[in-house]
C-alpha positions as a Python dict, from the first residue, in 0.01 Angstrom:
ca = {
    (1, 'M'): (0, 0, 0),
    (2, 'N'): (182, 363, -96),
    (3, 'D'): (-28, 651, 41),
    (4, 'T'): (74, 981, 19),
    (5, 'L'): (61, 1202, 412),
    (6, 'S'): (-284, 1316, 308),
    (7, 'E'): (-435, 1040, 237),
    (8, 'T'): (-363, 904, 473),
    (9, 'G'): (-501, 1292, 677),
    (10, 'R'): (-835, 1217, 456),
    (11, 'R'): (-937, 876, 587),
    (12, 'N'): (-857, 1027, 978),
    (13, 'G'): (-1055, 1297, 932),
    (14, 'K'): (-782, 1516, 915),
    (15, 'E'): (-714, 1795, 651),
    (16, 'M'): (-291, 1878, 561),
    (17, 'N'): (-170, 2274, 455),
    (18, 'E'): (105, 2188, 202),
    (19, 'K'): (199, 2517, 155),
    (20, 'K'): (266, 2578, 503),
    (21, 'T'): (404, 2161, 589),
    (22, 'K'): (757, 2149, 636),
    (23, 'V'): (991, 1818, 754),
    (24, 'M'): (1273, 1797, 921),
    (25, 'R'): (1475, 1496, 1099),
    (26, 'I'): (1633, 1505, 1391),
    (27, 'S'): (1956, 1331, 1332),
    (28, 'G'): (2321, 1282, 1434),
    (29, 'Q'): (2353, 1301, 1045),
    (30, 'P'): (2172, 1544, 881),
    (31, 'S'): (1940, 1383, 560),
    (32, 'P'): (1676, 1476, 383),
    (33, 'V'): (1290, 1296, 450),
    (34, 'Q'): (1125, 1150, 234),
    (35, 'I'): (785, 1209, 189),
    (36, 'M'): (563, 1323, -40),
    (37, 'T'): (156, 1447, 18),
    (38, 'D'): (-19, 1416, -296),
    (39, 'Q'): (229, 1502, -555),
    (40, 'N'): (467, 1766, -362),
    (41, 'Q'): (708, 1680, -118),
    (42, 'P'): (694, 1903, 146),
    (43, 'E'): (1066, 2142, 170),
    (44, 'N'): (1297, 1982, 426),
    (45, 'V'): (1433, 2236, 674),
    (46, 'K'): (1646, 2221, 954),
    (47, 'Y'): (1488, 2460, 1194),
    (48, 'F'): (1207, 2647, 1286),
    (49, 'N'): (1075, 2810, 1536),
    (50, 'Y'): (734, 2667, 1705),
    (51, 'L'): (544, 2788, 2056),
    (52, 'G'): (847, 3044, 2110),
    (53, 'S'): (1135, 2735, 2068),
    (54, 'M'): (1372, 2738, 1825),
    (55, 'I'): (1375, 2316, 1739),
    (56, 'I'): (1668, 2251, 1525),
    (57, 'N'): (1783, 1979, 1340),
    (58, 'D'): (2079, 1965, 1608),
    (59, 'P'): (1963, 1697, 1878),
    (60, 'R'): (2271, 1922, 2131),
    (61, 'C'): (1975, 2200, 2152),
    (62, 'T'): (2262, 2506, 2145),
    (63, 'C'): (2109, 2712, 1932),
    (64, 'E'): (1789, 2752, 2195),
    (65, 'I'): (2000, 2709, 2452),
    (66, 'K'): (2191, 3064, 2347),
    (67, 'S'): (1867, 3179, 2222),
    (68, 'R'): (1699, 3145, 2559),
    (69, 'I'): (1967, 3296, 2744),
    (70, 'S'): (1994, 3576, 2442),
    (71, 'I'): (1590, 3703, 2553),
    (72, 'A'): (1674, 3700, 2899),
    (73, 'K'): (1965, 3893, 2903),
    (74, 'A'): (1765, 4165, 2731),
    (75, 'T'): (1480, 4089, 2927),
    (76, 'F'): (1696, 4189, 3213),
    (77, 'N'): (1820, 4481, 3010),
    (78, 'K'): (1517, 4657, 3016),
    (79, 'K'): (1478, 4671, 3340),
    (80, 'N'): (1790, 4804, 3417),
    (81, 'D'): (1703, 5082, 3540),
    (82, 'L'): (1533, 5049, 3778),
    (83, 'F'): (1805, 4888, 3964),
    (84, 'T'): (2074, 5196, 3891),
    (85, 'S'): (1836, 5373, 4050),
    (86, 'K'): (1918, 5496, 4396),
    (87, 'L'): (1598, 5261, 4620),
    (88, 'D'): (1714, 5017, 4891),
    (89, 'L'): (1975, 4815, 4836),
    (90, 'N'): (1756, 4563, 5075),
    (91, 'C'): (1442, 4636, 4748),
    (92, 'C'): (1687, 4588, 4483),
    (93, 'K'): (1824, 4272, 4600),
    (94, 'K'): (1471, 4134, 4663),
    (95, 'L'): (1341, 4305, 4305),
    (96, 'A'): (1647, 4056, 4162),
    (97, 'K'): (1573, 3725, 4358),
    (98, 'C'): (1166, 3873, 4206),
}
């Protein structure tokens, strides 16, 4: 039986948007995925953003870790004026812990 992914989805009541569909293999040896949707093969990608997380084909997740550190630094730097103001030192410590 040589069904395409779209046909299998339709049999189960699911519809696929082929223009938005992309595929990725997460492996130590990057090789393209061979999946057919109707008469098309979806684009093979190396990374994509899903719900704010960077999903990459590298199983070590170094890109995701760097991205999260960068977001945390940017958020902390937005509050920099709070820590350089003339607040009480104990108050600044409590704010930093929060």
